[in-house]
N, C-alpha and C positions, 0 to 999 in steps of 0.2 A: 588713613584713611577717613573718608571724615565718619560719625559715629551720629547717628540718627537719631532725633527728639524724641522720646519715649512720652507716654503719658504718667512715667513713673514722679514723682516729685520726687528731690532732691534732696531738696529742703525743705520745708514748711513752717510758715510763719501764725499765731493763732491766740489773736486777743493779742497780741505786745502792748507791753505799758512798761514805760524806762522813765526818768526822770532824773538832772542833778539838783538835791534837793527837793527843794517846793516847788522848782518848773518840770513841772512834765515836756518833757521831750519828746514823745511818742503814743499816740489817743491809745488804743485796740486797734494794731495793724495787725492783720494778716494778710502773709502772702504766699503764691509756692512757687517755685524758680524748679522745674526739671531734666529729670538728665539731659544732657547733650545741648542748651538751648543757651542760649547770652539773653535774661532777662536787665531788665533794666530798671531805678527806678529816679522819676527827675521827680524838680522842686526845684523852688529856688532858693536862696541861702539861710540857714537860716529855720528847714522846713521838717528838718528830723532826722536827713538823711543817712548826714554821719553816723546819726544815732544806732542808728535800725542796724548799720552793720556792726559797729561796736557788742551793742549787741549780744548780735549772734554767735560773734566768736569769741562770748566771755569778759569784753576787754568790761563790759558796763552789765551787771546784773537785774533782772527784770523786776518790776513791783508785779506783774499780773504778766499771767497769758504765757502759752509755753511756745519751744524754737523744738525741733525734730530733723536729724542731720541722719542723711538716710536709712529711717524709719526707727530712729535711739533718738531719746530726746536728750539733749545737749544744756535744755536751760542751765545758767547760768554757772554751768562747767567749767574747772578752771581753763582758760587760755590754752592751759602746753596741753591737756588731754582732746582739748579739740583741734590742738594739730597733728597732732598723732591716729586722729580720725579721720585724717584727711583735709581737711580746711585752710585754706592759708587763706590771710587777710594783708593784701595789698595798700596799706593807708596813705589818707590824704598825707601830703608831702613829702611821700615816697620811703623818708626813717630809712635810708638807707647806713649801713656803721662807716663809718667817713677813716677810720684810722686803719683798716681794712681796706686790701686791694679786691678790685674783682674781684678776681676769684676767688679769695676767702667769704667774701659777703657771695659767693651763688654756690658754693662750698658746705655754708651757715643756713639756708635752704633746704639742702636734704642733710642737715643732721638729725633724721633720727630715719632714717636708710641704712639699710645694710649692704645695699647689694652693689660692690665700686662699680661690677660693671658697668650696670644698669645709669649709678652717676654718675658714670664720664660720660657715656651718652648720650644722658643729659646734658651735659654743661656744650658736648660738640651740636644740639641741633638748636640752643638758644643762641649758638654762636654762631648758626643759618641765619635766624631769627634780626641778632640785630651783630650785626661786623663787626663794628665800632666796637663792643666788647672782647672780643677777642683781640682787638687789637692793641685796648688798654687792661689788658688782665692781670696785668706787673702793678697797676697804677695803683693810689690810693683812690677810692670811693668818695670822699673829700673833694678833689678833684678834678672829677665828673662838672660838667653843664648838668643841666636841671635838664633838659631831656637824655641826657643820658644816663641822670643816679632814675630815671623813669623807668626806662631798656631796664637794665640794671634791676631795680625792687619789682616787675614785672617777672626777669627774667627768675630773680630767686625762689619766688610762689614755686615757678612750675617746675624746677631741681627738687622740687618735695613730689612730685608727682601723685600733685591731691586730685579728689572729685569733683570738686569746688575750688574757685577763687572768688574772692568780697573784693571790686576794686571801685577807689573809691573816689574821685576828679583828677582821671591820670591826664586828663587835659590841664589840670590849673598849672597857671602860670608857661604853657608854652605857648608857642607863637605856631598860626594854624596849620601852616607848612606841616610842623614838625608834629601837632597833636589830632594831622589828620594821618601822618606815618605809625605814632600810635595806635591809631585805631585801628589799621587796614594789621598791625601785624594782631594786633588780639584777635580778629575774624579769623587770620588765616591760623593762628594757633584752636581757635575752636573749633573749625574746621575740616583741620586737617591732625586733630589729637585728643579730639571732642572731650575734651574740657571745657565742663559744664562754668558761666560765669553768672554773676553777679554782679551788677557797672552800677556805682552811683557816680552822679553826670549834671553839671549845670549847663551845656554845654549837648541842648536838645537836637534838635540836627542832629549832630555825630551820631549822639547815643541813638535815637529809635533806627534812621539806616542802620548800625549794627548793630540791633538788639533783634531779637527775636519774638519776643510779649516786653510789655510795658505797665507801668505803677504810676501815678501820678500824687502826690504828696505834699498835703498844705496843711501846714501848722499842724504837723503833726497822726495826719488823718490822711489815709487814703482817698482821694477825691473820685479818682477816672484809674477802670484796666484796660487793657484790648492791646492785640497783637500791635508789635510797633506799626505795621501793612496800615492797621482799621486808623493806630491815634493821629499818626499824620494828617490826615485827611480828616480829622474831625477841628471844628471853627474854632472851638474854646484854644485847644492843643496852639492853632494855625498862630491867631489873634495872639496869649498868651506865655507861649515861647518857643515858635519859629516867626513870630514882627512881621507877618502878616494878615495885617486889619483888613477889614473887607472897607470898601467907600459906604459912608453913610456911617458905618460904626459910628457910637459917640463917644468923644473922647477919655470919655470918664466912666466908661464902663470898668466891673471886677469884676475879674475870677469870682471873689466872695461871696458873691452872688449865685454863681451856680454853683455854689454847694451838690452832692450825691450821697454828702451824709447825713444820716440823722442822729 
C-alpha cells in the first residue's frame, strides 16, 4: 500500500557547511525531505553530493548548520545512534561485507531489531524484490556481480525497516539495463512500503523520473530546487543534465553563468 507524501519533513538541513580539512565541500546547504517521498540531489562529480549524505549520517561532522531527523537534532551524532533512530545509508560503491554470505549481509542490516518474525518477513520481501539474492543467499557477497551487490546493499538497508534511506549513486558502474531495473525497484519500494528516500545520482534523467522533488547542487551550494516534473522542463536542466541543447545556443554557455545563490 502506498503511503501518501505529507508536508511533514522527516529530514531537514539548515545552512549546513562541511569540509575536508581546509576545503569546503558543501556551503550553506538547506533542504528538506518530506515523509513518503523520493527526493534527489543532482550535480556533477565533485559538487558535494556524497558529502551531504555523509554529513546527515554522521560520518562527517558539519562545521556549521543543523541536521534534524523526525524532529530531533542529530547534528554530529554518532553514526550508530543515527542508525538506531531509523536512518540508513547505502554508500557509493555498495560496501557489502564480502566474506559474509548474502543472507548474513541481510541480517547485519537488521541488527538493531529484536522482532524475529518481522525480520523473517522482511527478508522474504527483499527476496521478492530481488529474486537473484534468494538464489545466491548462501554465497559470499564478494562473489556477486556489481549489480547484485547494489541490490544487496539496498536490501540490507531495507532490513532495518528504516524511516529514511540515503542512497548514494546506485547506478555507479552498472549497465543502462541494470540501472533501469534498480531504479524501478527503488520506486516500487517507495510506492509499496512508503519508504522515504534521499537519492544522490549523476544520472539526472533516471533520478528526475524516479523522484518527486529535486535539488541541483553546484560547487557545494544548492542553485535550484523544484518538483522533478518542473525541473525536467527547465531549459538549464535540459541543457546541462539531460543533454538537450536548443538550436542556436552558444557552445561555450555555462551553468556557472546562471547561479541563483548569492
